[in-house]
Structures are given as C-alpha cells and as structure tokens.
C-alpha positions in Angstrom: 121.1 106.9 150.8 124.3 107.6 152.9 127.5 106.0 151.6 129.0 103.5 154.0 132.8 104.0 154.1 135.3 101.3 155.2 138.6 102.7 156.3 141.4 100.3 155.6 144.7 100.8 157.6 147.8 98.7 156.7 150.0 98.3 159.8 153.2 96.8 160.9 154.4 97.5 164.4 152.0 100.4 165.0 150.6 99.4 168.4 151.5 102.8 169.9 149.5 104.9 167.3 146.5 102.5 166.7 144.4 103.4 169.8 144.4 107.1 169.0 143.7 106.6 165.4 140.9 104.1 165.9 139.3 106.2 168.6 139.4 109.2 166.4 137.9 107.3 163.5 135.1 105.8 165.6 134.2 109.4 166.8 133.4 110.5 163.2 129.8 110.8 162.2 128.7 108.7 160.5 131.1 106.2 162.0 133.1 104.2 159.4 133.9 100.5 159.4 137.5 100.2 160.5 139.6 97.4 159.0 143.2 97.0 160.2 145.3 94.9 157.8 148.2 93.6 159.7 151.2 91.6 158.5 154.5 90.8 160.1 154.2 92.9 163.3 156.5 91.9 166.1 154.6 94.0 168.6 151.0 93.6 169.6 149.4 95.6 166.9 146.9 93.0 166.0 145.7 92.6 169.6 145.5 96.3 170.2 143.4 96.8 167.0 141.0 94.0 168.2 140.7 95.6 171.6 139.9 98.9 170.0 137.0 97.4 168.0 138.6 97.2 164.6 138.0 94.4 162.1 141.3 92.5 161.4 142.6 91.4 158.0 145.7 89.4 157.8 147.6 88.3 154.7 150.8 88.6 152.8 153.3 91.3 153.8 153.9 94.5 151.8 151.6 97.5 151.7 150.0 96.6 148.4 148.9 93.1 149.5 147.9 94.5 152.9 145.6 97.0 151.2 144.1 94.3 149.0 143.5 92.0 152.0 141.7 94.9 153.8 139.6 95.6 150.8 138.5 91.9 150.7 137.4 92.0 154.3 135.7 95.4 154.1 131.9 95.6 153.7 131.4 99.3 152.8 130.5 100.6 149.4 133.3 103.1 149.6 136.9 102.2 150.5 139.2 104.7 152.1 142.9 103.6 152.4 144.6 105.4 155.3 148.1 105.2 156.7 148.4 104.5 160.4 150.2 107.8 161.1 147.4 109.9 159.4 144.8 112.1 161.1 141.4 112.6 159.4 139.8 115.8 160.7 136.0 115.7 161.0 135.7 118.6 158.5 137.5 116.5 155.9 135.3 113.5 156.7 132.3 115.7 156.1 133.8 117.0 152.8 134.3 113.4 151.7 130.7 112.5 152.3 129.6 115.7 150.6 131.6 114.8 147.5 130.2 111.2 147.5 126.7 112.6 147.2 127.6 113.3 143.6 127.3 110.0 141.8 129.8 111.1 139.2 132.5 111.1 141.9 134.0 107.6 141.9 137.4 108.1 143.5 139.9 110.7 144.8 142.2 111.8 147.5 142.7 114.4 150.2 145.2 117.3 150.3 148.5 116.5 151.9 149.0 118.4 155.2 151.6 118.6 158.0 149.3 120.7 160.1 150.6 121.1 163.7 154.2 120.9 162.6 155.7 124.4 162.6 158.5 125.7 160.5 159.6 126.6 157.0 160.3 123.0 155.7 156.8 121.6 156.5 155.1 124.5 154.6 157.5 124.1 151.7 157.0 120.3 151.6 153.2 120.8 151.5 153.6 123.3 148.7 155.5 120.9 146.5 153.2 118.0 147.2 150.3 120.1 146.2 151.9 121.1 142.9 153.0 117.5 142.2 149.4 116.4 142.8 147.8 119.1 140.7 150.3 119.4 137.8 151.5 115.8 137.5 148.4 113.9 138.8 150.8 112.1 141.2 149.3 111.9 144.7 150.9 109.4 147.1 149.1 107.0 149.4 149.5 109.3 152.4 146.9 111.5 150.9 144.2 108.9 151.6 142.9 107.3 148.4 139.1 106.7 148.4 137.2 104.7 145.8 133.7 103.4 145.3 133.5 99.6 145.4 132.2 99.4 141.8 135.2 101.5 140.6 137.6 99.4 142.7 136.3 96.3 140.9 137.0 97.9 137.5 140.4 99.2 138.4 141.6 96.1 140.2 143.8 95.7 143.3 147.2 97.2 144.2 150.2 95.6 142.6 152.2 93.3 144.9 155.4 95.4 144.7 157.4 96.8 147.6 157.3 100.4 146.4 155.2 102.6 144.1 152.1 100.5 144.5 150.1 103.7 145.2 151.4 105.5 142.1 150.8 102.5 139.9 147.3 102.1 141.2 146.5 105.8 140.8 147.6 105.7 137.2 145.3 102.8 136.4 142.5 104.5 138.3 143.0 107.7 136.2 142.5 105.7 133.0 139.0 104.5 134.0 137.7 107.6 135.8 138.6 111.2 136.7 139.6 111.1 140.4 138.7 114.1 142.6 141.4 116.0 144.5 139.6 117.3 147.6 140.7 120.6 149.0 140.2 119.2 152.5 143.3 118.0 154.3 144.6 114.7 155.6 147.2 115.3 158.3 150.3 113.2 158.1 152.8 112.7 160.9 156.2 114.3 160.4 158.0 111.4 162.0 159.6 110.0 158.9 160.6 113.4 157.6 162.1 114.4 160.9 164.0 111.1 161.0 165.4 111.3 157.5 165.6 115.1 157.1 163.2 117.3 155.2 165.4 118.2 152.3 166.8 114.6 151.9 163.3 113.2 152.0 162.1 115.6 149.3 165.1 115.0 147.0 165.0 111.2 147.5 161.3 111.1 146.7 161.9 113.1 143.5 164.7 110.8 142.5 162.7 107.7 143.1 159.7 108.8 141.1 162.0 109.9 138.3 163.8 106.6 138.3 160.5 104.7 138.3 159.2 106.7 135.4 162.4 105.8 133.5 161.7 102.1 134.0 163.5 101.2 137.2 162.2 98.2 139.1 160.1 98.9 142.2 162.0 96.1 143.9 165.3 97.8 143.2 164.0 101.2 144.3 162.7 99.7 147.5 166.2 98.9 148.6 167.1 102.6 148.2 164.0 103.7 150.0 164.5 101.6 153.2 
C-alpha cells in the first residue's frame, strides 16, 4: 500500500514563493497533501496558499509551533516538513517513496543542496553540511525532515523555542529510531546566504550550535540569529 505523504510548510510573508512551490509539489506523483502553516504574515500568504489549493493551518507564531499546527491538520501517514524556499526534485520524491517501502525506515532527511547556485562557496557549504550531518548526526530543518505518523506520536512535537527546534527534535528522534539520511537532494534557496555572506553564515551557524551545546538558551541565541 502506497504511503500518503503530507508536506507541511511553515510560512511567514512568503506570498511570492508559494505559488511556485505549491505548483511543483502538486506536480509530483503521487501527489502529496500540502499543508501551509501560516502565522503572523503581513502579506497575503494565507490567501495565496488557499488559491493554490493548499490546506491552511494557523496557530501560534514561531517555526516549532507552526510545524506542530501543520502536523495536527495533516491527514497523511507520513509527515514531510519543508521550508518555503526549498525545491524537492521529482527524483528525490521518488527516492523518499522507495525508502518508505521499507517498514524499518521510520524517519530521515534529504541531502542539503544549493544546486543551481554556481561558485566555490556553495560547493564548500554543501561539503561541510554533509560532513556535519554524517559525522555529528546534526541535520537542520532545511534538509526536509520526514517521519511516519506513528513515530511522530512517539517522539512528540517540536519544542516551542525560537531557535534550534529542529536540532532538539532530531536528537529526540534519534533516541527512539535510527533516522535515514537519503543521498537524494533537497535544494535550498541561496537567498539568506547571499544576504548575510557565505563565510559569515557558516561561522555564525557553527558558533550558534556550539553555544547551544554548551547550554546557551535558544531564546538568547535567537537574538543573535536575527
């Protein structure tokens, strides 16, 4: 029996990217349920998502609570959490379904990619993200976390914190199952790296994760991240 996947997308002021994302997701085979979890937008993100045929979830602000609100609304037996600036190639979608045919695969993520962005820094950034994921078991949410509903119920929701909600959740997930790191890519937009600078983005992320592991509050770290 085919696994029905619900794609959950947390958004805030993403009206410009939503039509392209939703159209691309609807073109996948088999087509997923698309849940847009909106909170605090000052543009017409919610209306755009509705017009594109997505199911709308609305709840508290913050990425963690938004992901949880989307999971509550979703009806699929597999949840895939996707950032609004991500692109999921059809080949990666097929790889996900192939992996889910194994009942022992309960959860996992894709391989981080900046495909379509040329230059030295994107390739170097991909390299270090790959090593961080493999060696430290530390993927971030922009790698597209997926989880079977039964496993989600065992792990529990994302924490209502302003930063590191993805890292916290992945650590809890890793205590109850062995998540699979797919070799297939999930393409991330370079917009935030280009805005902040490639090197500064990499160094800041390393500093934040180190500070968090040493016990720094996610609320304090969020002020440094913004």
